[in-house]
C-alpha positions as CSV (number, residue, x, y, z in Angstrom):
1,X,33.1,26.3,16.1
2,X,33.1,24.4,12.2
3,X,32.6,21.4,13.4
4,X,30.0,22.3,15.6
5,X,27.6,23.3,12.6
6,X,28.7,20.3,10.7
7,X,27.9,18.1,13.4
8,X,24.2,20.2,13.7
9,X,23.6,19.6,9.9
10,X,24.2,15.8,10.1
11,X,21.7,15.6,12.8
12,X,19.4,18.0,10.8
13,X,20.1,15.3,7.9
14,X,19.3,12.4,10.2
15,X,16.5,13.9,11.6
16,X,14.8,14.4,7.7
17,X,15.8,10.9,6.6
18,X,15.0,8.7,9.5
19,X,11.5,10.9,10.4
20,X,10.4,13.3,8.6
21,X,10.5,11.5,4.9
22,X,9.3,7.9,6.1
23,X,6.2,9.7,8.1
24,X,5.6,11.3,4.8
25,X,5.6,8.0,2.8
26,X,3.6,6.0,5.4
27,X,0.7,8.8,5.2
28,X,0.6,9.1,1.7
29,X,0.4,4.8,1.4
30,X,-2.4,5.1,3.9
31,X,-4.3,8.0,2.3
32,X,-3.7,6.4,-1.6
33,X,-5.0,2.7,0.1
34,X,-7.7,4.2,1.6
35,X,-8.9,5.9,-2.0
36,X,-8.1,2.4,-3.8
37,X,-10.4,0.8,-1.1
38,X,-13.1,3.3,-1.1
39,X,-13.2,3.5,-5.0
40,X,-13.3,-0.2,-4.9
41,X,-16.2,-0.5,-2.6
42,X,-18.2,2.1,-4.4
43,X,-18.2,-0.4,-7.4
44,X,-18.9,-3.4,-5.7
45,X,-22.1,-1.4,-4.1
46,X,-23.0,0.1,-7.5
47,X,-22.6,-3.4,-9.7
48,X,-25.0,-4.8,-6.8
49,X,-27.4,-2.1,-6.8
50,X,-27.6,-2.0,-10.4
51,X,-27.9,-5.9,-10.9
52,X,-31.4,-5.4,-8.8
53,X,-32.1,-2.6,-10.7
54,X,-32.1,-4.8,-14.2
55,X,-33.7,-7.5,-12.5
56,X,-36.4,-5.2,-11.5
57,X,-36.8,-3.9,-15.2
58,X,-36.3,-7.2,-16.8
59,X,-39.2,-8.5,-14.4
60,X,-41.3,-5.4,-15.2
61,X,-40.9,-6.0,-19.2
62,X,-41.4,-9.6,-18.8
63,X,-44.9,-9.0,-17.5
64,X,-45.6,-6.3,-19.9
65,X,-45.0,-9.4,-22.3
66,X,-47.4,-11.3,-21.2
67,X,-50.2,-8.5,-21.5
68,X,-49.4,-8.4,-25.4
69,X,-50.3,-12.1,-25.4
70,X,-53.4,-11.7,-23.8
71,X,-55.4,-12.4,-27.1
72,X,-54.1,-15.9,-27.0
73,X,-55.2,-17.0,-23.4
74,X,-59.2,-16.4,-24.1
75,X,-60.2,-17.9,-26.8
76,X,-63.5,-15.7,-27.3
77,X,-61.3,-12.6,-27.8
78,X,-59.4,-14.5,-29.9
79,X,-62.2,-15.6,-32.2
80,X,-63.6,-12.0,-31.7
81,X,-60.5,-10.3,-33.1
82,X,-60.0,-12.7,-36.1
83,X,-63.1,-12.2,-37.0
84,X,-63.3,-8.6,-37.1
85,X,-59.8,-8.8,-39.2
86,X,-61.5,-11.0,-41.8
87,X,-64.4,-8.9,-42.1
88,X,-66.7,-12.0,-41.3
89,X,-70.3,-10.9,-39.6
90,X,-71.8,-12.3,-37.3
91,X,-75.3,-13.8,-38.0
92,X,-76.1,-13.3,-34.2
93,X,-75.7,-9.8,-32.9
94,X,-76.0,-10.6,-29.6
95,X,-73.0,-12.9,-30.1
96,X,-70.7,-10.3,-31.2
97,X,-71.8,-7.6,-28.6
98,X,-71.0,-10.4,-26.2
99,X,-67.9,-11.1,-27.9
100,X,-66.8,-7.3,-27.7
101,X,-67.6,-6.8,-24.3
102,X,-65.2,-9.7,-23.4
103,X,-62.5,-8.0,-25.3
104,X,-63.3,-4.7,-23.8
105,X,-63.8,-5.8,-20.2
106,X,-60.8,-7.9,-20.5
107,X,-58.7,-4.7,-21.9
108,X,-60.1,-2.1,-19.7
109,X,-59.2,-4.4,-16.5
110,X,-55.7,-4.0,-17.6
111,X,-55.9,-0.3,-18.1
112,X,-57.8,0.5,-15.1
113,X,-55.4,-1.7,-12.7
114,X,-51.8,-0.4,-14.0
115,X,-50.8,3.2,-13.4
116,X,-48.3,2.9,-16.2
117,X,-50.9,2.1,-18.8
118,X,-51.8,5.0,-21.5
119,X,-53.9,3.0,-23.7
120,X,-54.1,-0.4,-25.8
121,X,-55.0,-0.8,-29.4
122,X,-55.5,-3.6,-31.7
123,X,-55.3,-2.6,-35.3
124,X,-55.2,-3.9,-38.8
125,X,-54.2,-1.9,-42.4
126,X,-55.4,1.3,-41.9
127,X,-58.5,0.3,-39.2
128,X,-58.5,0.4,-35.3
129,X,-60.6,-3.1,-34.4
130,X,-60.6,-1.6,-30.7
131,X,-58.7,0.7,-28.4
132,X,-59.2,1.9,-24.9
133,X,-57.3,5.0,-23.5
134,X,-56.8,6.8,-20.3
135,X,-59.7,9.7,-20.5
136,X,-61.3,7.4,-23.2
137,X,-64.4,10.3,-23.1
138,X,-62.3,13.2,-24.2
139,X,-60.1,11.6,-27.0
140,X,-60.9,10.6,-30.4
141,X,-59.1,8.5,-32.9
142,X,-57.6,10.5,-35.8
143,X,-59.3,9.2,-39.1
144,X,-58.1,8.5,-41.7
145,X,-54.9,7.0,-40.4
146,X,-53.2,4.2,-42.0
147,X,-51.3,2.3,-39.4
148,X,-49.8,-0.4,-41.9
149,X,-47.7,2.8,-43.0
150,X,-46.2,3.0,-39.7
151,X,-42.7,1.4,-39.3
152,X,-43.5,0.2,-36.0
153,X,-46.5,-1.5,-37.5
154,X,-43.8,-3.2,-39.9
155,X,-41.7,-3.7,-37.7
156,X,-44.3,-6.2,-35.6
157,X,-45.6,-7.6,-39.0
158,X,-41.7,-9.1,-39.8
159,X,-41.3,-10.1,-36.0
160,X,-43.6,-13.0,-36.6
161,X,-44.9,-12.8,-33.3
162,X,-42.3,-11.2,-31.4
163,X,-42.6,-8.5,-29.0
164,X,-40.9,-5.4,-29.9
165,X,-40.2,-2.3,-27.7
166,X,-40.8,1.1,-29.1
167,X,-38.7,3.9,-27.8
168,X,-40.3,7.5,-26.8
169,X,-42.6,8.7,-29.6
170,X,-45.6,10.6,-30.2
171,X,-49.0,8.8,-30.0
172,X,-50.2,10.7,-33.0
173,X,-53.2,8.6,-34.0
174,X,-55.1,10.0,-30.7
175,X,-56.1,13.8,-30.3
176,X,-55.3,15.5,-28.3
177,X,-52.0,13.3,-28.2
178,X,-50.2,12.0,-25.2
179,X,-47.0,13.0,-24.3
180,X,-44.4,10.9,-25.7
181,X,-44.8,7.1,-24.8
182,X,-43.1,4.0,-24.8
183,X,-44.8,0.8,-26.5
184,X,-45.0,-2.9,-26.5
185,X,-46.0,-3.7,-30.0
186,X,-47.2,-7.7,-31.1
187,X,-48.8,-8.9,-34.3
188,X,-51.5,-11.5,-33.5
189,X,-51.1,-14.5,-35.7
190,X,-53.5,-17.0,-37.0
191,X,-52.5,-20.1,-35.3
192,X,-52.6,-22.7,-37.8
193,X,-51.0,-20.6,-40.7
194,X,-49.1,-18.1,-39.2
195,X,-50.5,-15.5,-41.1
196,X,-51.0,-12.2,-39.2
197,X,-54.5,-11.0,-38.2
198,X,-53.8,-7.9,-36.6
199,X,-51.3,-5.7,-33.9
200,X,-51.7,-4.8,-30.5
201,X,-49.9,-1.7,-29.4
202,X,-49.6,-1.1,-25.7
203,X,-48.7,2.2,-24.8
204,X,-47.2,2.6,-21.2
205,X,-45.6,5.7,-19.5
206,X,-42.7,5.5,-16.9
207,X,-44.4,6.2,-13.7
208,X,-43.3,2.8,-12.7
209,X,-39.9,3.6,-13.1
210,X,-39.9,6.1,-10.1
211,X,-41.3,3.6,-8.3
212,X,-38.6,1.1,-9.3
213,X,-35.7,3.5,-8.6
214,X,-37.0,5.1,-5.5
215,X,-35.8,2.2,-4.0
216,X,-32.3,2.6,-4.7
217,X,-30.2,5.4,-3.3
218,X,-26.3,6.1,-3.6
219,X,-23.9,7.6,-0.9
220,X,-23.6,10.6,-3.8
221,X,-25.8,12.8,-5.9
222,X,-26.6,10.5,-8.8
223,X,-28.8,10.6,-12.0
224,X,-30.1,7.3,-13.0
225,X,-30.7,7.4,-16.8
226,X,-32.2,4.5,-19.4
227,X,-31.9,4.5,-23.3
228,X,-32.6,2.2,-25.9
229,X,-30.6,0.8,-28.7
230,X,-30.9,4.0,-30.5
231,X,-29.8,6.2,-27.9
232,X,-32.9,7.6,-27.1
233,X,-33.1,8.6,-23.3
234,X,-36.1,6.5,-22.1
235,X,-36.5,7.8,-18.5
236,X,-34.2,9.6,-16.3
237,X,-35.0,10.3,-12.5
238,X,-34.2,13.5,-12.6
239,X,-34.9,16.7,-15.1
240,X,-32.6,17.7,-17.7
241,X,-32.3,20.0,-19.8
242,X,-32.2,20.3,-23.6
243,X,-28.2,20.6,-23.7
244,X,-27.7,17.9,-21.1
245,X,-30.2,15.7,-23.1
246,X,-28.2,16.4,-26.2
247,X,-25.0,15.2,-24.8
248,X,-26.5,12.0,-23.0
249,X,-28.5,11.0,-26.4
250,X,-25.3,9.3,-28.1
251,X,-22.5,6.7,-26.8
252,X,-20.5,7.3,-24.0
253,X,-17.5,6.1,-23.8
254,X,-15.8,8.3,-21.8
255,X,-15.6,8.0,-18.2
256,X,-16.9,11.0,-17.2
257,X,-19.5,13.5,-18.8
258,X,-19.7,17.1,-17.9
259,X,-23.8,18.4,-17.4
260,X,-25.4,22.0,-16.4
261,X,-24.9,20.7,-12.4
262,X,-21.5,19.9,-12.6
263,X,-19.2,16.7,-14.1
264,X,-20.6,13.2,-13.5
265,X,-18.8,9.5,-13.6
266,X,-20.5,7.0,-16.0
267,X,-21.5,3.5,-15.6
268,X,-23.1,1.9,-18.3
269,X,-25.2,-1.9,-17.9
270,X,-27.1,-3.6,-20.3
271,X,-30.7,-5.0,-19.6
272,X,-30.4,-8.4,-20.2
273,X,-32.4,-9.8,-23.0
274,X,-33.6,-6.6,-23.9
275,X,-32.5,-3.6,-26.4
276,X,-32.1,-1.0,-23.3
277,X,-29.0,0.5,-21.6
278,X,-28.9,1.7,-17.5
279,X,-26.2,4.6,-17.0
280,X,-25.6,5.5,-13.8
281,X,-24.1,9.3,-13.0
282,X,-22.1,9.8,-9.8
283,X,-21.3,13.3,-8.7
284,X,-17.6,13.2,-9.5
285,X,-17.1,16.3,-7.2
286,X,-18.7,14.3,-4.3
287,X,-17.0,11.3,-4.8
288,X,-13.2,13.0,-4.7
289,X,-14.6,15.0,-2.0
290,X,-14.6,11.3,0.2
291,X,-11.4,10.7,-0.6
292,X,-10.0,14.5,0.0
293,X,-11.0,14.0,3.3
294,X,-8.5,11.5,3.9
295,X,-5.8,13.4,2.5
296,X,-6.7,16.4,4.5
297,X,-6.4,14.1,7.5
298,X,-3.0,12.6,6.3
299,X,-1.9,16.0,6.1
300,X,-2.9,16.9,9.5
301,X,-1.6,13.9,10.9
302,X,1.7,14.8,9.1
303,X,2.0,18.2,10.5
304,X,1.6,16.9,13.9
305,X,4.3,14.5,13.7
306,X,6.5,16.9,12.2
307,X,5.9,19.8,14.8
308,X,6.5,17.1,17.7
309,X,9.6,15.6,15.8
310,X,10.9,18.9,15.7
311,X,10.5,19.9,18.9
312,X,12.2,16.9,20.0
313,X,14.8,17.5,17.8
314,X,15.3,21.2,18.9
315,X,15.3,20.2,22.6
316,X,17.4,17.0,22.4
317,X,20.1,17.7,19.5
318,X,21.6,20.8,21.0
319,X,22.7,18.9,24.6
320,X,23.9,15.8,22.5
321,X,26.0,17.9,20.5
322,X,27.4,19.8,23.3
323,X,28.4,16.4,25.0
324,X,29.9,14.9,21.5
325,X,31.8,18.2,21.4
326,X,33.0,18.2,24.8
327,X,34.0,14.8,24.3
328,X,36.0,15.5,21.0
329,X,37.8,18.0,23.0
330,X,39.0,15.4,25.4
331,X,39.9,13.0,22.7
332,X,42.0,15.7,20.8
333,X,43.6,16.8,23.9
334,X,45.1,13.1,24.9
335,X,46.5,12.9,21.1
336,X,47.9,15.9,22.2
337,X,49.3,14.2,25.5
338,X,47.5,16.6,27.4
339,X,45.3,15.0,29.9
340,X,44.1,17.7,32.0
341,X,40.4,18.1,30.3
342,X,37.8,16.9,31.9
343,X,33.5,16.2,30.8
344,X,31.0,18.0,32.5
345,X,27.4,17.4,32.5
346,X,25.3,18.6,29.8
347,X,22.9,16.3,28.1
348,X,21.1,14.4,31.4
349,X,21.3,11.1,29.0
350,X,23.1,8.3,28.6
351,X,25.9,10.3,27.3
352,X,26.7,11.6,31.0
353,X,27.3,8.4,31.9
354,X,30.0,7.8,29.2
355,X,31.8,11.2,30.1
356,X,31.8,9.9,33.5
357,X,33.5,7.1,32.5
358,X,35.7,8.8,30.0
359,X,36.9,11.0,33.0
360,X,37.6,8.3,35.0
361,X,39.5,6.5,32.0
362,X,41.6,9.5,31.5
363,X,42.7,9.8,34.9
364,X,43.2,6.4,35.4
365,X,45.2,6.8,31.6
366,X,47.5,9.2,33.2
367,X,48.1,7.6,36.4
368,X,49.1,4.4,34.4
369,X,51.6,6.1,31.9
370,X,53.1,7.5,34.5
371,X,53.5,4.9,37.4
372,X,52.3,1.4,36.4
373,X,54.6,0.4,33.5
374,X,57.2,-1.8,35.7
375,X,58.6,-3.6,32.7
376,X,61.6,-3.3,30.7
377,X,61.8,-0.6,27.9
378,X,60.8,-3.0,25.2
379,X,57.9,-4.2,26.8
380,X,56.9,-0.4,28.3
381,X,57.3,0.4,24.2
382,X,55.3,-2.3,22.6
383,X,52.1,-2.5,25.0
384,X,52.3,1.9,24.7
385,X,51.9,1.3,20.8
386,X,49.2,-1.9,21.6
387,X,47.3,0.2,23.9
388,X,47.1,3.5,22.0
389,X,46.4,2.1,19.0
390,X,42.9,0.5,20.5
391,X,41.6,4.0,21.6
392,X,42.7,6.0,18.5
393,X,39.6,8.7,18.0
394,X,38.4,7.3,14.6
395,X,37.5,4.3,16.0
396,X,35.4,6.3,19.4
397,X,34.3,9.1,16.7
398,X,32.3,6.3,14.3
399,X,31.1,4.6,17.5
400,X,29.9,8.0,19.1
401,X,28.1,8.8,15.8
402,X,26.5,5.5,15.9
403,X,25.1,6.5,19.3
404,X,23.6,9.2,17.4
405,X,22.3,7.0,14.9
406,X,20.5,4.9,17.5
407,X,19.0,7.8,19.7
408,X,17.6,9.2,16.4
409,X,15.3,6.2,15.3
410,X,14.5,5.8,18.8
411,X,16.6,2.4,19.7
412,X,16.9,3.5,23.1
413,X,17.8,-0.5,24.5
414,X,20.1,-0.9,21.6
415,X,22.1,2.7,22.5
416,X,21.7,1.5,26.6
417,X,23.9,-2.0,25.5
418,X,26.0,-0.3,22.9
419,X,27.4,2.3,26.0
420,X,27.5,0.1,28.6
421,X,29.6,-1.9,25.8
422,X,31.9,0.9,25.0
423,X,32.4,1.4,28.6
424,X,33.3,-2.0,29.8
425,X,35.8,-1.8,27.2
426,X,37.4,1.6,28.2
427,X,37.5,0.1,31.8
428,X,39.1,-2.9,30.4
429,X,41.7,-1.2,28.5
430,X,43.0,1.0,31.4
431,X,42.2,-1.0,34.4
432,X,42.8,-4.8,33.8
433,X,46.6,-5.9,34.5
434,X,48.9,-7.2,31.8
435,X,48.1,-10.5,31.9
436,X,44.3,-11.6,31.7
437,X,42.5,-14.3,31.4
438,X,41.4,-15.4,27.8
439,X,37.9,-15.4,29.1
440,X,38.2,-11.6,29.5
441,X,40.1,-11.3,26.2
442,X,37.3,-12.9,24.4
443,X,34.7,-11.1,26.2
444,X,36.4,-7.7,25.0
445,X,36.9,-8.9,21.6
446,X,32.7,-9.5,22.1
447,X,32.4,-6.1,22.8
448,X,34.5,-4.1,20.0
449,X,32.7,-6.7,17.3
450,X,29.3,-5.8,18.5
451,X,30.4,-1.6,18.1
452,X,31.4,-2.7,15.1
453,X,28.7,-4.0,14.0
454,X,26.6,-1.0,14.7
455,X,28.6,0.9,11.8
456,X,28.5,-2.1,9.4
457,X,25.2,-3.3,10.1
458,X,24.3,-6.5,8.0
459,X,27.6,-6.3,6.6
460,X,28.9,-7.9,9.3
461,X,28.9,-11.0,11.3
462,X,30.7,-12.6,13.8
463,X,31.1,-15.9,15.7
464,X,33.1,-17.0,18.9
465,X,33.9,-20.6,19.0
466,X,34.9,-22.5,22.1
467,X,36.1,-25.9,21.7
468,X,38.5,-25.9,24.5
469,X,37.9,-24.8,28.2
470,X,39.7,-21.5,28.4
471,X,39.1,-19.9,32.0
472,X,42.4,-21.5,33.3
473,X,44.6,-19.7,30.5
474,X,46.2,-16.4,30.8
475,X,47.2,-14.0,27.8
476,X,48.9,-10.4,27.1
477,X,46.0,-8.2,27.5
478,X,44.7,-6.6,24.0
479,X,46.6,-9.3,21.9
480,X,43.6,-10.4,19.4
481,X,42.1,-6.6,19.2
482,X,44.9,-5.9,16.1
483,X,44.0,-9.3,14.4
484,X,40.3,-8.6,14.6
485,X,40.8,-5.1,13.3
486,X,42.7,-6.0,10.3
487,X,40.1,-8.3,9.4
488,X,37.4,-5.4,9.0
489,X,39.5,-2.8,8.0
490,X,41.3,-4.8,5.0
491,X,38.7,-7.7,4.6
492,X,35.6,-6.4,5.3
493,X,35.5,-2.8,5.2
494,X,36.0,-2.9,1.3
495,X,33.7,-5.9,0.4
496,X,30.0,-4.8,-0.6
497,X,28.4,-8.2,0.2
498,X,28.0,-9.1,4.2
499,X,30.7,-10.9,5.7
500,X,31.6,-12.9,8.7
501,X,34.5,-13.2,11.1
502,X,35.0,-16.1,13.3
503,X,37.2,-16.4,16.7
504,X,38.1,-20.1,17.4
505,X,39.7,-21.7,20.1
506,X,40.9,-24.9,20.1
507,X,43.7,-27.3,21.2
508,X,46.6,-29.0,18.8
509,X,48.9,-31.1,20.5
510,X,51.1,-28.9,22.7
511,X,49.3,-26.0,21.7
512,X,46.6,-23.6,22.4
513,X,45.4,-22.3,19.0
514,X,43.4,-19.2,18.1
515,X,42.1,-18.4,15.0
516,X,40.7,-15.2,13.6
517,X,39.2,-16.0,10.2
518,X,37.4,-13.9,7.5
519,X,35.6,-14.5,4.3
520,X,36.0,-10.8,3.2
521,X,37.5,-9.6,-0.2
522,X,41.4,-10.5,1.2
523,X,44.7,-8.7,1.1
524,X,48.2,-8.9,0.3
525,X,49.9,-10.7,3.5
526,X,53.6,-9.2,2.9
527,X,52.4,-5.5,3.2
528,X,49.6,-6.3,6.1
529,X,52.3,-8.3,8.2
530,X,54.1,-5.2,8.4
531,X,51.6,-3.1,9.7
532,X,51.8,-1.3,13.2
533,X,49.4,-3.0,14.8
534,X,50.6,-6.7,13.6
535,X,54.2,-6.2,14.2
536,X,53.0,-5.2,18.0
537,X,50.9,-8.6,18.2
538,X,53.9,-10.8,16.9
539,X,56.9,-9.2,18.8
540,X,54.1,-8.9,22.3
541,X,53.5,-13.0,21.3
542,X,57.6,-13.5,21.2
543,X,58.1,-11.3,24.3
544,X,55.3,-13.7,25.7
545,X,56.9,-16.8,25.0
546,X,59.7,-17.7,22.5
547,X,58.0,-21.0,21.4
548,X,54.5,-19.5,20.3
549,X,54.1,-19.2,16.3
550,X,52.1,-16.3,14.4
551,X,50.5,-17.5,10.8
552,X,48.8,-15.3,8.4
553,X,47.4,-16.2,4.9
554,X,45.0,-14.7,2.8
555,X,43.5,-15.1,-0.6
556,X,41.7,-12.5,-3.5
557,X,38.3,-12.7,-3.0
558,X,38.2,-15.7,-0.5
559,X,39.5,-13.7,2.8
560,X,42.1,-14.1,5.4
561,X,43.1,-16.8,8.5
562,X,45.2,-15.5,11.3
563,X,46.4,-18.0,13.6
564,X,48.0,-17.5,17.1
565,X,49.8,-20.8,18.4
566,X,50.4,-20.8,22.4
567,X,52.7,-23.6,24.2
568,X,50.3,-24.6,26.9
569,X,53.7,-25.1,28.8
570,X,54.3,-21.2,28.5
571,X,50.7,-20.8,29.5
572,X,50.8,-23.2,32.7
573,X,54.4,-20.9,34.2
574,X,52.1,-17.9,33.6
575,X,49.2,-18.8,36.0
């Protein structure tokens, strides 16, 4: 009963290692890969969208700057402003009226044809030389008002004709005041002396930004914010309360910001050639929900896989455990010289076919032990020990455990081939006559090595070289297996790196030479030569032909070489 439990636990362990854990890792990797690719796509889309936004804003600001240059484009307007600034009187009143109409016509045309224009002001010192605003008939200039004392006026003069942009501010020189506006300010210069004549101030609202940003959308809730160099909020496409405005009205080095309606990821981009910054806020919760869906799908797939694999494990493992336990009981009975036990069909798999072969093997083995050994007592004892050494349960137990592992990982073709190889070996051990063709012996060795490779995997490779025709030679059955087994047990099993076994058949003078060599750890020749397996080989070899020779050499760290020399004359006499 304890053995059954232990084998069941081993199956469960193999099930977890070979099925559940890899499946969990695969689903996790798939989900993480999708998450990384999704975030990468978000950044690509965001960068492309913001580049288009920045281009639109830059174009818009360039256009506004051109408007502040309007006095330079019209000679009459320029000279009229120059005379006003310098207090030069006009001799002809009609000329003055005409020039003022020209100025008013140009400026009013700009204001009336641009929905974003709140007002245009041309000032000098404490005088307003000209102004036009929305709802002009309802508004008046604040008097007196010292324009030259204002920071924006001073900055425009210092800019020496360059345009400066003012962040949100209240136009307190108009009564009643407009809501906060953005302004472009430029000083109009005397062309030849570069002396400032006056300052033109172009007040605009943010209505055009709504049109610009309505063209763009993101796949999650977002906010678009424009700030100036002083971190003042110039524009936002969504209303913000005072607390949110305060949180956004400073540098945002963090990648996330907490607002009243949730946490947002922040992405900031400078506007080329202008002291403005566009900040994009994307809803962190919605970004995470997109990737969470993938993780949930992966989890669902994992659970489906677990349930499917568990059902398969429950239905298959029980029958397999019963089949293996039945075979073990037969092998243990054979060890105790009891040949009465038989395998009963329990698994409906290839194991039943192996069990059928085992039943036939037990019957044939019993018959051979009882009836078919007609050689001398010495030959009986030698061959009995040789045969017994080939079917030791530890080799079969290891082989059956390897079959279980192949079945667990789903390598059904490999399992089927291995079952046929074991079946062929058992038939060969018990059905083949005492003397067999060398070709049959080499086929047996190849099957034996193939089954050993299931255990050692990449640590074992083998090769059979035929440098001479072998179809006509006959040798004692199971003569080579103990030599190959010795190489595996003492040369390859203790070794941690991949090893190779070579079985070479060639002719040297009057001898057929069979060499088994490996590149394992090497061993002590004196100790190994006295082992039961190699002792039987030497005794059987001498009994087969007194002219035969057995040679063995080994070096630590280099491997072992074993050679059998068979007289061709003896081989021909045995035909």
